[in-house]
C-alpha positions in Angstrom: -2.2 -45.7 15.4 -5.1 -46.4 17.8 -5.1 -44.2 20.9 -6.8 -45.2 24.1 -7.7 -42.8 26.9 -8.9 -44.1 30.3 -10.2 -41.4 32.7 -12.3 -41.4 35.8 -15.6 -39.7 35.3 -15.9 -36.1 36.6 -18.7 -33.6 37.3 -18.8 -30.9 34.7 -15.3 -31.7 33.5 -12.5 -29.2 32.7 -11.2 -28.4 29.2 -8.3 -30.9 29.6 -10.8 -33.7 29.8 -12.2 -32.8 26.4 -8.7 -32.4 25.0 -8.1 -36.1 25.9 -11.4 -37.1 24.4 -10.5 -35.3 21.2 -7.1 -37.0 21.0 -8.6 -40.5 21.6 -9.8 -43.1 19.2 -11.4 -45.0 22.1 -12.4 -43.6 25.5 -13.0 -45.5 28.7 -14.6 -44.1 31.8 -12.6 -45.7 34.7 -15.6 -46.0 36.9 -14.9 -49.1 39.1 -11.9 -47.7 41.0 -12.2 -46.2 44.5 -14.1 -43.0 44.9 -11.9 -40.2 46.0 -13.7 -38.0 48.5 -13.1 -34.2 47.9 -11.9 -35.1 44.3 -13.4 -34.2 41.0 -16.0 -37.0 40.8 -18.8 -34.9 42.4 -17.6 -31.3 42.2 -16.0 -28.6 40.0 -15.6 -24.9 39.9 -17.2 -22.0 38.0 -16.0 -18.4 38.0 -18.2 -15.8 39.6 -17.9 -12.1 40.6 -16.6 -13.4 43.9 -14.0 -15.6 42.2 -14.1 -19.4 41.7 -16.9 -21.2 43.4 -17.3 -24.9 44.0 -20.4 -26.7 42.7 -20.6 -29.9 44.7 -23.1 -32.8 44.2 -23.9 -34.2 47.7 -23.3 -38.0 47.9 -24.0 -40.7 50.4 -20.8 -41.7 52.1 -21.7 -42.6 55.8 -20.7 -46.2 56.4 -19.5 -46.6 52.8 -15.8 -46.2 53.1 -13.9 -47.6 50.1 -16.8 -47.6 47.8 -16.2 -47.6 44.1 -17.1 -44.7 41.8 -19.9 -46.7 40.2 -21.4 -47.4 43.6 -21.7 -43.8 44.8 -25.2 -42.6 45.3 -26.4 -39.0 44.9 -27.9 -37.6 48.1 -31.2 -36.4 46.7 -32.3 -34.8 50.1 -30.5 -31.6 49.2 -31.7 -29.4 46.3 -28.2 -29.3 44.8 -29.3 -29.1 41.1 -31.4 -26.0 41.8 -28.5 -24.4 43.7 -26.0 -25.1 40.9 -28.2 -23.7 38.2 -28.9 -20.6 40.3 -25.2 -20.0 40.8 -24.6 -20.4 37.0 -27.4 -18.1 36.1 -26.1 -15.4 38.4 -22.4 -15.9 37.4 -23.0 -16.0 33.7 -26.0 -13.6 33.4 -23.9 -11.6 30.9 -22.3 -14.5 29.1 -23.0 -14.6 25.4 -24.2 -18.2 25.2 -26.1 -18.6 28.5 -29.5 -18.9 26.7 -28.1 -21.3 24.1 -26.7 -23.9 26.5 -28.1 -23.6 30.0 -31.7 -24.8 29.2 -30.3 -28.1 27.9 -28.0 -28.4 30.9 -30.8 -27.6 33.3 -33.0 -30.3 31.7 -30.3 -32.9 32.4 -29.4 -31.7 36.0 -33.0 -31.6 37.1 -33.7 -35.2 36.4 -33.8 -37.7 39.2 -30.3 -39.2 39.6 -29.5 -42.1 41.8 -25.9 -43.0 40.8 -23.3 -40.3 40.5 -21.5 -42.1 37.7 -24.6 -41.9 35.5 -24.9 -38.2 36.1 -21.2 -37.6 35.3 -21.3 -39.7 32.2 -24.5 -38.1 30.9 -23.0 -34.6 31.4 -19.7 -35.6 29.7 -21.6 -36.9 26.7 -23.8 -33.8 26.5 -20.7 -31.5 26.6 -18.9 -33.7 24.1 -21.8 -33.1 21.7 -21.4 -29.4 22.3 -17.7 -29.7 21.4 -18.5 -31.7 18.3 -16.8 -34.8 19.7 -18.0 -38.3 18.8 -15.9 -41.2 20.1 -16.7 -44.7 21.1 -17.1 -44.6 24.9 -17.1 -47.5 27.4 -17.3 -48.0 31.1 -14.5 -50.1 32.7 -17.1 -51.6 35.1 -18.8 -53.3 32.1 -15.7 -54.7 30.4 -14.7 -57.4 33.0 -11.0 -56.6 32.7 -9.1 -56.9 36.0 -5.5 -56.8 37.2 -3.2 -54.4 39.1 -3.1 -50.8 37.9 -0.5 -51.1 35.1 -1.6 -54.6 34.2 -5.2 -53.5 33.8 -4.4 -50.5 31.7 -2.3 -52.6 29.4 -5.1 -55.2 29.2 -7.5 -52.4 28.2 -5.0 -51.4 25.5 -4.9 -55.0 24.2 -8.7 -55.3 24.4 -9.2 -52.3 22.1 -6.1 -53.1 19.9 -4.6 -49.7 21.0 -0.9 -49.1 20.3 -0.8 -45.7 22.0 -2.0 -44.8 25.5 -2.6 -41.1 26.2 -2.3 -40.2 29.9 -2.6 -37.2 32.1 0.4 -35.9 34.0 -0.6 -37.2 37.4 0.0 -40.8 36.2 3.8 -40.2 35.9 3.9 -41.2 39.6 2.9 -44.8 38.9 2.7 -45.6 35.2 5.4 -48.2 34.2 6.3 -46.7 30.8 8.9 -49.4 30.1 6.4 -52.1 30.6 4.0 -50.4 28.1 6.8 -50.0 25.6 7.8 -53.7 26.0 4.2 -54.6 25.2 4.3 -52.5 22.0 2.2 -49.6 23.4 3.6 -46.1 23.2 2.8 -43.8 26.1 2.0 -40.2 25.3 1.6 -37.5 28.0 -1.1 -35.0 27.6 1.0 -31.9 28.5 -2.1 -29.7 28.2 -1.4 -25.9 28.0 -4.7 -24.2 29.1 -5.9 -21.8 26.4 -7.1 -18.3 27.3 -10.6 -17.2 26.1 -12.9 -14.3 26.8 -14.1 -14.7 30.4 -16.3 -12.6 32.7 -15.3 -11.2 36.1 -11.8 -9.8 35.7 -8.5 -11.4 34.9 -8.5 -14.8 33.3 -8.6 -17.8 35.7 -7.8 -21.2 34.2 -8.9 -24.7 35.2 -12.6 -24.0 35.7 -15.2 -26.4 34.6 -15.5 -26.4 30.8 -19.0 -25.0 31.3 -17.2 -21.6 31.8 -15.8 -21.8 28.3 -19.0 -23.1 26.8 -21.2 -20.2 28.2 -18.6 -17.6 27.3 -17.4 -18.8 23.9 -20.0 -21.3 22.6 -19.0 -23.3 19.6 -15.6 -21.5 19.7 -14.6 -23.9 22.5 -14.1 -26.6 19.8 -11.9 -24.2 17.9 -9.8 -23.8 21.0 -9.1 -27.5 21.2 -8.3 -27.5 17.5 -5.8 -24.8 18.1 -4.2 -26.7 20.9 -3.9 -29.8 18.6 -2.4 -27.6 15.8 0.2 -26.2 18.2 1.2 -29.7 19.4 1.6 -30.8 15.8 3.7 -27.8 14.9 5.9 -28.5 18.0 6.4 -32.1 17.0 7.4 -31.1 13.5 10.0 -28.6 14.8 11.4 -31.3 17.1 
């Protein structure tokens, strides 16, 4: 089977994002839908001694209501990259893999970014490389495939000859599974159980940016995703 995943780009995505990349054969950044203010497109969390802290990329939004993700511009007037890196250096000063990964991350963040989507995708590709994930990746804005929400997702499946569509749990509210089945496309829900791993600053807190896992565990992050895949396979066999 060919599995398609369609996800909006995110800033320093969480582990579940990379679980979906791993389980895909083709991955599409859904970048031409409406930007959700206070969502994950321009922010994420890291764990500090004070608890989870937001890292937010400032964007230009005045007079731009309803803009698409691929139209959102980074507000370069604020030294956001420097602040984010300082926060990470302080929070992960004792992390085992800080020196291994932070310089490469810093090199990317400190570039001059105009469009948020380009920053998000560059970060996702960099972190995919750290996880050992190589998948064909596309942007929906460059595919010229339209339609209503369900129609468009099905059209993307047809475009890539995908007979399985892997979706996050939030789509249960709107995804017309019967329509997908009628079109010969099986819908699979991610059902991601967040793994625990060695983490600084007290009791484990899930759902941080995956950079938390990378700096604490290094290449072991890839093994965590492998373990999740193995657990899913075992559960399917038992069923």
